C-alpha positions as MATLAB code, in Angstrom:
seq = 'MAEVANIVAGVFQLIPLCNAGFVLIKDVVQLEQKLSEQRIRIQNHQNNFRSWCEIWGPSETRERKFKHYAQDNPVSAKAVLRQLALNSRLFFDIKGLDRYGFEIKKLIPTDHRIQHLDDFHFETNADLDPQNINRFETKCNTNLLVMRRIQFLLVSGGKGVDELIVRFREFNEVLWGYGQPLELARLNKGIYDNLNQLTGDQLNKLLAAYTRESETSRDSVGAGNYRSLAKMVNLRAHAIQGAPGRPHVFGASSFHMTDNYRVDSRGTFTMALLYDYPKKGDHRVALIEWAQNAQISGKRREIEKLALLLNVPKPDEMSMLDSYGILDDLQRTNRLGFVLKPPINIRTNLPQPLPPGAISERRMPINLRQLIKTRDGLDLGVRFDIAKKLVDAVHMMHAVDWAHKYVAPSHFKPDAANRLHRNIRPNNILFFPLGSIGDESSTQAAHRVFDLSSPFIAGYSNGAASGINLKLDYYEHPARRNDPQIAYRRLYDLYSLGCVLLELALWTTIDKQIEHDPGSREASYKVIRALSLKPTLDRMVGKIFADVIRDCIALGEKSSLENPAKFGTEIASRLAQCVA';
ca = [
       0.203    0.073    0.129;
       2.914    2.354    0.561;
       4.259    1.921   -2.188;
       0.757    2.873   -4.853;
       0.466    5.665   -2.477;
       4.141    6.765   -3.547;
       3.239    5.898   -6.886;
      -0.161    8.243   -6.889;
       1.515   11.132   -5.202;
       4.155   11.337   -7.398;
       1.553   10.575  -11.016;
       0.253   14.425   -8.844;
       3.256   15.978   -7.942;
       4.497   15.179  -12.365;
       0.763   16.017  -13.827;
       1.034   19.789  -13.361;
       4.249   20.093  -14.208;
       4.049   17.801  -17.376;
       1.027   20.916  -17.860;
       2.867   24.216  -17.143;
       5.960   22.703  -19.583;
       3.341   22.187  -22.735;
       2.137   26.031  -21.972;
       6.059   27.795  -21.580;
       6.663   25.484  -24.555;
       3.406   26.361  -26.843;
       4.956   30.334  -25.892;
       8.311   30.381  -26.788;
       6.998   29.069  -31.039;
       4.153   31.315  -30.410;
       6.539   34.443  -31.009;
       7.784   33.073  -34.068;
       5.243   33.333  -37.103;
       6.286   30.909  -39.172;
       6.042   28.049  -36.787;
       2.286   29.052  -36.801;
       1.797   24.840  -37.890;
       3.819   24.185  -34.978;
       2.602   25.789  -32.273;
      -0.724   24.039  -33.471;
       0.426   20.824  -33.291;
       2.117   21.480  -29.567;
      -1.941   22.781  -28.895;
      -3.478   19.662  -30.200;
      -0.784   17.454  -27.521;
      -1.089   19.526  -24.776;
      -5.038   19.125  -25.438;
      -4.567   14.978  -26.034;
      -2.446   14.797  -22.300;
      -5.905   16.630  -20.634;
      -7.942   14.630  -22.194;
      -5.528   11.510  -20.612;
      -5.945   12.758  -17.377;
      -9.679   14.048  -17.670;
     -10.966   10.336  -17.448;
     -10.326    9.507  -14.495;
     -12.770   12.408  -13.234;
     -13.079   15.567  -12.266;
      -9.944   17.033  -10.634;
     -11.322   17.064   -6.467;
     -11.730   12.890   -7.402;
      -8.530   12.223   -9.987;
      -6.666   11.040   -7.462;
      -9.216    8.772   -5.380;
      -9.954    7.482   -8.999;
      -6.363    7.327  -10.304;
      -5.426    5.627   -6.569;
      -7.920    2.807   -7.509;
      -6.254    1.457  -10.782;
      -2.729    1.872   -9.513;
      -3.658   -0.583   -6.822;
      -5.573   -3.522   -9.114;
      -2.293   -2.356  -11.454;
       0.905   -1.688  -10.217;
       2.307   -2.085  -12.728;
       0.913    0.078  -15.064;
       0.963    3.224  -12.869;
       4.876    2.936  -12.221;
       4.555    3.072  -16.089;
       2.836    6.586  -15.667;
       4.441    7.447  -12.976;
       8.482    7.210  -15.527;
       6.667    8.268  -18.694;
       5.310   11.426  -16.854;
       9.202   12.046  -15.341;
      10.309   11.637  -18.706;
       8.703   13.925  -20.298;
       8.832   16.437  -17.469;
      12.259   16.023  -17.861;
      12.227   16.521  -21.252;
      10.504   19.985  -20.444;
      12.769   21.721  -18.020;
      16.145   20.403  -19.061;
      17.240   23.386  -19.823;
      20.755   22.596  -21.135;
      18.701   19.444  -23.255;
      16.109   22.116  -25.074;
      19.224   23.650  -26.970;
      19.351   19.650  -29.502;
      16.090   20.825  -30.205;
      16.848   24.607  -31.296;
      15.755   26.739  -27.773;
      19.341   28.660  -27.427;
      19.066   31.597  -24.988;
      19.475   34.910  -26.351;
      18.907   36.270  -22.811;
      18.467   35.701  -18.791;
      16.770   38.428  -16.725;
      18.136   38.317  -13.317;
      16.688   35.990  -10.402;
      17.911   34.335   -7.267;
      17.185   30.892   -9.215;
      19.865   29.103  -10.753;
      19.623   26.906  -13.006;
      19.633   23.151  -12.268;
      21.171   20.786  -14.415;
      18.324   17.665  -14.861;
      21.413   14.552  -16.247;
      22.025   12.693  -12.964;
      18.293   12.233  -13.504;
      17.186    8.677  -15.606;
      13.959    6.523  -14.218;
      15.197    3.756  -15.692;
      15.137    1.665  -12.892;
      12.712    1.299   -9.835;
      14.575    2.829   -7.550;
      14.954    6.444   -9.805;
      11.360    5.904   -9.122;
      11.223    6.726   -5.579;
       9.310    9.247   -3.616;
      12.655   11.032   -2.162;
      14.642   10.810   -6.252;
      10.685   12.673   -7.244;
      10.454   15.103   -4.772;
      14.105   16.550   -5.447;
      13.516   16.159   -9.208;
      10.038   17.807   -9.103;
      11.877   20.691   -7.124;
      14.911   21.193   -9.514;
      11.801   21.408  -12.708;
       9.874   24.117  -10.363;
      13.048   25.657  -10.184;
      13.813   25.761  -13.431;
      10.470   26.557  -14.547;
      10.560   29.935  -12.873;
      14.097   30.155  -14.739;
      12.894   29.708  -17.580;
       9.671   31.999  -17.477;
      12.656   34.682  -17.326;
      14.893   33.996  -19.902;
      13.867   34.703  -23.181;
      14.705   32.158  -25.994;
      15.529   31.771  -29.918;
      14.770   29.302  -31.694;
      17.090   27.929  -34.297;
      17.921   25.369  -36.749;
      14.116   26.879  -38.853;
      12.428   24.983  -36.761;
      12.762   21.694  -37.512;
      13.995   21.081  -33.572;
      10.757   22.343  -33.226;
       9.703   19.515  -35.084;
      11.801   16.812  -33.734;
      10.800   18.225  -29.531;
       6.634   17.725  -31.252;
       7.921   14.191  -31.823;
       8.477   13.615  -28.735;
       5.284   14.936  -26.939;
       3.408   12.680  -29.381;
       5.200    9.557  -28.243;
       4.788   10.796  -24.612;
       0.593   10.967  -25.235;
       0.715    7.362  -27.345;
       2.291    6.085  -24.084;
       0.284    7.594  -22.098;
      -3.074    6.521  -23.601;
      -1.934    3.170  -23.578;
      -2.502    3.440  -19.813;
      -6.594    3.681  -17.990;
      -9.328    1.760  -17.174;
     -10.255   -0.358  -20.410;
     -13.908    1.964  -20.687;
     -12.365    5.568  -20.104;
      -9.214    4.220  -22.910;
     -11.862    4.354  -25.524;
     -14.138    6.407  -24.909;
     -10.689    8.937  -24.920;
      -9.954    7.194  -28.445;
     -13.833    7.433  -29.660;
     -13.643   11.078  -28.509;
     -11.428   12.255  -30.777;
     -13.220   14.097  -33.474;
     -16.578   14.689  -31.609;
     -15.524   18.108  -30.912;
     -14.990   19.180  -35.052;
     -18.700   20.000  -35.801;
     -17.438   23.274  -33.524;
     -15.002   23.858  -36.340;
     -14.807   26.464  -39.927;
     -13.123   27.661  -42.244;
      -9.809   28.385  -41.659;
      -9.850   26.514  -38.363;
      -9.742   23.033  -40.580;
      -7.162   24.027  -42.532;
      -4.432   24.545  -40.243;
      -5.872   21.588  -38.416;
      -5.769   19.363  -41.813;
      -1.674   21.015  -42.210;
      -1.183   19.722  -38.250;
      -2.952   16.746  -38.298;
      -1.099   15.735  -42.224;
       2.040   16.687  -40.354;
       1.808   14.436  -37.458;
       0.920   11.376  -40.461;
       4.243   12.374  -42.239;
       6.423   12.625  -39.053;
       5.009    9.246  -37.154;
       7.476    6.405  -36.227;
       4.586    3.698  -35.156;
       1.967    2.893  -38.235;
      -0.736    2.775  -36.136;
      -0.186    6.106  -35.115;
      -0.014    7.278  -38.303;
      -2.938    5.820  -39.336;
      -4.386    7.267  -36.782;
      -3.616   10.886  -38.200;
      -4.292   10.226  -41.690;
      -7.990    9.865  -40.447;
      -8.351   12.296  -38.475;
      -7.117   14.203  -41.516;
      -9.281   13.039  -43.434;
     -12.302   14.136  -41.108;
     -10.869   17.179  -40.752;
     -10.669   17.130  -44.902;
     -14.728   15.454  -44.994;
     -15.467   18.471  -42.267;
     -14.448   21.069  -44.823;
     -15.998   19.790  -47.332;
     -19.038   19.455  -45.993;
     -19.529   22.839  -44.899;
     -18.196   24.057  -47.933;
     -18.797   21.163  -50.829;
     -16.697   19.246  -52.929;
     -15.577   21.706  -56.437;
     -16.308   20.821  -59.407;
     -18.559   18.656  -60.905;
     -19.037   14.575  -60.969;
     -18.493   12.800  -63.993;
     -22.030   12.148  -65.836;
     -22.325    9.059  -67.116;
     -25.746    8.262  -69.928;
     -27.749    5.047  -69.674;
     -25.593    3.416  -72.830;
     -22.332    3.139  -70.240;
     -24.176    0.444  -68.658;
     -25.066   -3.091  -68.577;
     -28.318   -4.008  -66.198;
     -30.631   -6.985  -66.165;
     -33.507   -7.316  -63.453;
     -30.988  -10.513  -62.270;
     -28.480   -7.640  -60.941;
     -30.664   -5.607  -58.494;
     -29.862   -5.812  -54.985;
     -33.525   -6.177  -53.085;
     -36.844   -6.508  -54.261;
     -37.671   -2.895  -54.441;
     -35.453   -1.633  -56.733;
     -33.084    0.857  -54.752;
     -29.995   -0.792  -55.596;
     -28.448   -2.675  -58.829;
     -25.046   -4.343  -59.847;
     -24.333   -3.032  -63.055;
     -20.985   -4.064  -65.564;
     -19.570   -0.347  -66.798;
     -18.175   -0.097  -69.852;
     -14.956    1.825  -71.053;
     -13.961    3.927  -67.424;
     -12.163    5.002  -66.758;
     -10.149    4.557  -70.378;
     -10.966    2.659  -73.452;
     -11.813   -0.906  -73.048;
     -11.450   -0.819  -69.518;
     -14.536   -2.636  -67.956;
     -15.697   -2.604  -63.730;
     -18.710   -3.204  -61.709;
     -20.328   -0.622  -60.194;
     -23.207   -0.858  -57.258;
     -26.079    1.509  -58.921;
     -28.195    3.195  -55.837;
     -31.330    5.117  -57.524;
     -32.166    8.363  -56.383;
     -35.918    8.654  -54.720;
     -37.985   11.352  -56.500;
     -35.281   12.159  -59.321;
     -38.231   14.502  -60.928;
     -37.844   16.961  -58.884;
     -36.953   20.555  -58.976;
     -33.307   21.088  -57.805;
     -32.373   17.260  -57.111;
     -30.393   17.240  -59.910;
     -27.915   19.406  -58.230;
     -28.799   18.049  -54.705;
     -27.656   14.786  -56.268;
     -24.118   15.792  -57.755;
     -22.936   17.694  -54.682;
     -23.410   14.308  -52.942;
     -21.892   12.578  -55.350;
     -18.707   14.935  -55.053;
     -18.216   14.819  -52.038;
     -18.974   11.055  -52.121;
     -15.134   10.990  -53.426;
     -14.151   12.776  -50.984;
     -11.504   10.534  -48.994;
     -12.541    8.629  -45.738;
     -11.619    6.556  -43.320;
     -12.577    3.029  -44.030;
     -14.419    2.897  -40.448;
     -16.634    4.976  -41.697;
     -17.718    2.218  -43.398;
     -18.842    4.178  -47.013;
     -18.818    3.403  -50.708;
     -16.629    6.419  -52.912;
     -18.611    7.147  -55.814;
     -17.706    7.492  -59.426;
     -20.201   10.039  -60.503;
     -23.792    9.916  -61.534;
     -26.568    7.830  -64.085;
     -28.276   10.794  -66.109;
     -32.111    8.950  -67.146;
     -34.316   11.419  -66.639;
     -35.491   11.646  -70.114;
     -35.503    7.812  -70.693;
     -36.156    6.748  -67.543;
     -37.065    9.288  -65.321;
     -34.052    8.323  -63.203;
     -31.407    9.703  -61.646;
     -28.523    6.846  -59.244;
     -25.132    7.319  -57.914;
     -22.495    5.326  -59.370;
     -20.965    3.663  -56.372;
     -17.756    2.167  -55.853;
     -17.980   -1.438  -55.002;
     -15.233   -3.141  -52.837;
     -11.425   -4.332  -55.348;
     -12.592   -7.811  -55.260;
     -16.046   -7.075  -56.319;
     -15.392   -4.152  -59.373;
     -12.170   -6.006  -60.660;
     -10.401   -8.819  -62.446;
     -13.573   -9.287  -64.967;
     -12.876  -12.854  -66.825;
     -12.616  -11.652  -70.443;
     -14.206  -12.491  -73.568;
     -17.032  -11.622  -71.171;
     -19.334  -14.478  -71.016;
     -23.364  -14.706  -70.945;
     -24.754  -12.020  -68.256;
     -21.718  -10.311  -67.562;
     -22.473   -9.954  -63.646;
     -22.592  -13.421  -61.933;
     -24.758  -13.905  -58.676;
     -21.066  -14.663  -57.256;
     -20.426   -9.973  -57.163;
     -24.016   -9.563  -55.673;
     -24.212   -7.778  -52.031;
     -26.661   -8.886  -49.435;
     -28.144   -6.281  -47.194;
     -28.694   -6.680  -43.905;
     -32.327   -7.348  -43.816;
     -32.219  -10.261  -46.232;
     -29.754  -11.617  -44.585;
     -31.478  -11.481  -41.182;
     -34.720  -13.185  -43.284;
     -32.878  -16.015  -45.028;
     -29.655  -17.055  -42.126;
     -30.967  -18.758  -38.405;
     -28.439  -16.918  -37.590;
     -25.328  -15.737  -36.928;
     -22.488  -15.492  -33.707;
     -22.769  -13.295  -31.470;
     -19.632  -12.029  -31.629;
     -20.461  -11.597  -35.170;
     -22.873   -9.633  -34.797;
     -21.437   -7.615  -31.924;
     -18.519   -6.466  -34.613;
     -21.205   -5.630  -37.394;
     -22.785   -3.352  -34.202;
     -19.723   -2.119  -33.609;
     -18.914   -0.679  -36.952;
     -22.879    0.827  -37.366;
     -21.994    2.853  -34.395;
     -18.295    3.620  -35.316;
     -19.572    4.764  -38.939;
     -22.325    6.949  -38.263;
     -20.421    8.340  -35.090;
     -18.046    9.511  -37.554;
     -20.482   10.852  -39.851;
     -22.096   13.737  -37.314;
     -18.784   13.940  -35.765;
     -18.056   16.342  -39.477;
     -22.321   16.674  -39.914;
     -22.448   14.332  -43.040;
     -25.334   15.203  -45.563;
     -26.178   18.310  -42.486;
     -26.768   21.842  -44.249;
     -24.742   21.284  -47.761;
     -27.094   19.094  -50.074;
     -30.064   20.762  -50.419;
     -30.771   23.338  -53.696;
     -31.208   27.172  -51.938;
     -35.104   27.704  -52.826;
     -35.467   24.351  -50.435;
     -37.001   25.628  -47.205;
     -34.232   24.879  -44.005;
     -35.823   22.283  -42.638;
     -36.087   20.526  -45.702;
     -32.058   20.486  -46.091;
     -31.572   19.562  -42.998;
     -33.770   16.658  -43.696;
     -31.049   14.876  -46.047;
     -29.961   12.288  -43.722;
     -29.387    8.864  -43.517;
     -31.685    6.541  -43.959;
     -30.120    4.161  -41.665;
     -31.884    1.100  -41.893;
     -31.165   -2.576  -42.931;
     -32.197   -2.872  -46.032;
     -29.253    0.149  -46.699;
     -26.865   -1.956  -45.348;
     -25.053   -4.350  -47.360;
     -22.228   -7.470  -47.310;
     -20.687   -8.125  -50.373;
     -19.345  -11.331  -51.003;
     -15.613  -12.186  -49.744;
     -12.489  -13.248  -52.136;
     -11.819  -13.504  -55.216;
     -14.487  -13.978  -57.365;
     -14.557  -15.773  -60.831;
     -17.564  -15.455  -63.536;
     -16.431  -18.273  -65.758;
     -19.699  -20.070  -64.808;
     -22.118  -17.728  -64.428;
     -24.913  -19.142  -64.990;
     -24.906  -21.929  -62.131;
     -25.876  -20.752  -58.978;
     -23.311  -19.715  -56.808;
     -22.733  -20.514  -52.707;
     -22.009  -16.843  -51.187;
     -19.540  -16.475  -48.643;
     -19.827  -12.563  -47.245;
     -17.293  -10.546  -45.873;
     -19.273   -9.504  -42.398;
     -16.126   -8.141  -41.406;
     -17.035   -5.347  -44.047;
     -20.722   -3.541  -43.330;
     -21.155   -0.554  -46.184;
     -24.423    2.273  -44.704;
     -25.689    3.049  -47.769;
     -29.056    4.620  -49.005;
     -28.091    8.326  -49.300;
     -30.459    9.608  -51.821;
     -33.760    8.407  -49.495;
     -33.659   11.960  -47.307;
     -36.194   12.624  -49.986;
     -35.616   16.673  -49.118;
     -38.941   17.142  -50.390;
     -40.437   14.583  -48.133;
     -42.946   14.117  -50.768;
     -44.220   10.603  -51.617;
     -42.120   10.001  -48.242;
     -42.810    6.064  -46.800;
     -41.539    6.394  -43.201;
     -41.516    2.948  -41.574;
     -40.914    1.720  -38.210;
     -36.972    2.188  -38.121;
     -37.938    6.683  -37.922;
     -37.794    8.560  -36.071;
     -41.324    8.437  -34.255;
     -42.056   12.359  -34.348;
     -40.441   12.028  -38.284;
     -43.624   10.114  -38.686;
     -45.708   11.684  -37.123;
     -44.254   14.712  -39.236;
     -42.743   14.300  -42.531;
     -41.611   17.873  -42.811;
     -39.694   18.068  -39.704;
     -36.627   19.473  -38.874;
     -33.841   16.384  -39.219;
     -32.049   16.206  -36.151;
     -28.983   13.642  -35.336;
     -31.097   12.134  -32.998;
     -33.230   10.902  -35.182;
     -30.175    8.289  -36.744;
     -30.009    7.183  -33.438;
     -33.404    5.623  -32.911;
     -32.900    4.223  -36.243;
     -29.173    2.543  -35.597;
     -30.627    1.258  -32.221;
     -33.681   -0.301  -34.277;
     -30.951   -2.034  -36.299;
     -29.371   -2.773  -33.000;
     -32.326   -4.668  -32.434;
     -32.985   -6.394  -34.839;
     -29.091   -7.862  -34.455;
     -29.977   -9.003  -30.949;
     -33.497  -10.629  -31.854;
     -31.515  -11.561  -34.713;
     -35.842  -10.724  -36.225;
     -36.633   -7.717  -38.353;
     -39.032   -5.325  -36.607;
     -41.709   -5.723  -38.669;
     -41.990   -9.746  -37.871;
     -42.637   -8.583  -34.486;
     -45.003   -6.097  -34.716;
     -47.110   -8.163  -36.722;
     -47.426  -10.247  -34.173;
     -48.925   -7.516  -32.018;
     -52.394   -7.147  -33.362;
     -53.522   -3.585  -33.486;
     -50.468   -2.171  -33.044;
     -48.855   -0.338  -36.501;
     -50.509    2.708  -34.794;
     -48.855    2.756  -31.881;
     -44.842    0.728  -33.196;
     -42.600    2.948  -31.073;
     -44.159    1.037  -27.529;
     -44.290   -2.006  -28.974;
     -40.215   -1.203  -30.053;
     -39.676   -0.190  -26.638;
     -40.990   -2.709  -25.330;
     -38.798   -5.322  -27.204;
     -35.614   -3.172  -26.053;
     -37.006   -3.492  -22.526;
     -37.173   -7.452  -22.158;
     -35.549   -8.891  -19.746;
     -34.407  -12.061  -22.227;
     -32.560   -9.506  -24.125;
     -29.639   -9.356  -21.866;
     -29.406  -13.293  -21.255;
     -28.999  -12.899  -25.748;
     -26.515  -10.319  -25.937;
     -25.057   -9.441  -22.352;
     -26.165   -6.239  -20.338;
     -24.014   -4.026  -22.346;
     -25.546   -4.308  -25.789;
     -29.093   -4.943  -24.901;
     -28.571   -1.453  -22.263;
     -26.831    0.909  -25.834;
     -29.973   -0.392  -27.657;
     -32.135    0.615  -24.886;
     -30.473    4.272  -24.546;
     -31.015    4.563  -28.646;
     -34.546    3.477  -28.787;
     -34.999    5.420  -25.665;
     -34.226    8.631  -27.822;
     -37.555    7.969  -30.137;
     -39.374   10.224  -26.081;
     -36.880   12.962  -27.289;
     -37.627   15.875  -29.280;
     -34.206   16.725  -28.354;
     -30.139   15.837  -27.969;
     -27.842   17.992  -26.535;
     -24.811   16.648  -27.662;
     -25.235   13.710  -30.032;
     -21.185   13.406  -30.363;
     -21.155   12.527  -26.772;
     -23.240   10.429  -27.194;
     -22.323    8.104  -29.780;
     -19.020    8.678  -28.389;
     -20.321    6.754  -25.041;
     -22.295    3.880  -26.558;
     -19.414    3.544  -28.783;
     -16.752    3.000  -25.842;
     -19.485    0.355  -24.282;
     -19.572   -1.054  -27.737;
     -16.502   -1.848  -27.334;
     -16.207   -3.582  -24.512;
     -18.630   -6.199  -25.625;
     -16.463   -9.243  -26.687;
     -17.992  -13.064  -26.885;
];
């Protein structure tokens, strides 16, 4: 117990030092106008450090919570102390800062003398004993006072600052590995939550900073995380400003498609063979999503804008298909559609010459509704994985305000513009066949193995901005079913998501359950809510998954949600704890 108490005391001695160190270094760099990007990166790393501190709760109870963690995980707690000590030395070793280009230009007279930190290495457990930590903290605090009296000159053109920032990043990456699993999940899932509050120049600067971080990271996982952040920032910028240019416009003659290529009975999606794209003789398979109400004035421009946005690079976790462009068949069949890009194993490697039928059943996707209706069940672990990916995808879409301000023609009413949202329901969640596809025997039935680890959310055009001919079903929030003209809110997506998760848990469709309850169609929400509250749900999928479903379904009783991004982070973090 004494050792744990010493570790906790040391940690909370050094946390304020690290915070002060970030502020001091940032203030020095801020004086150099040409280093504005580096200043933003330092601020980002300070924010990341503060976020890690906040997983231990409010400041008044933080120490007590870390003590409980240290009692259960003494080795990890000691590693935290060691990392904080190393980073404090990085900040306050005035002599050592010289290697990062911090040269003393002027020292304003002070009663304090520069303390040398060369003899502090923190390599052994003895280096972390209370006496050594206390001595180290005293010297660091003295140097903090001295450094506030120093005018630093940054030399080496900022290269040294870049290397120092790499050290800050590595420091945070180590700390972010320590904490309770749920808190760490919240930390990682919440990195996108503030993006929808940023605009214009803020996004441009953040994009440059995250891009630089991805380029300089020595760790492949860290580099990937920063690439995802950069993509999210870029997507957010395009969601506000609109993606530049115009999409490629295809005519019907560019495609071969038959009734056999229809993905669903409604005809919302169809597979098609796209000829001579991007060059003559280069054929590929595409997925067409037909737009509802294509005849409405302004619909063409709306589809164009959304097609451009679909083609902006996105993190894989968003589970969205890219776009080749749009199919304009208005004059012939009064139809408009997105031309979407299936996974590479589906869209390429076509046999030559093309066989009769061109696209075999082996390339056809299945939607979640079809999967539930045709399969007796899926392993719980597989369903957990699907649920996690759907929740992550919706959370990330909300983080960039996807389809929420940018696609409506100028003459649409503001509330109608805001209803162009993800149409989240099992019909629009697609799974493509797994592995290499062969079409040589395209006329024969094929046994397909679907890639259930990669669900894709489509249904981009089915929000029906005009509200005309809109068929609202059980997946819609009750407020929308009562008033299709109501303004879009992100909680409506979260409610719909809850309905899909409920189907995954029960492995049956909602409409089938409602039909079993005579006279319930007018009160379908009550039936859905009752299904989510059944104790049997906990026994089927566990309390964590069941409670996430209940929290989403309960949004059917709300008209607003204060912080949808935080709600998304919370349910995604809890689901991350589900294993089977």
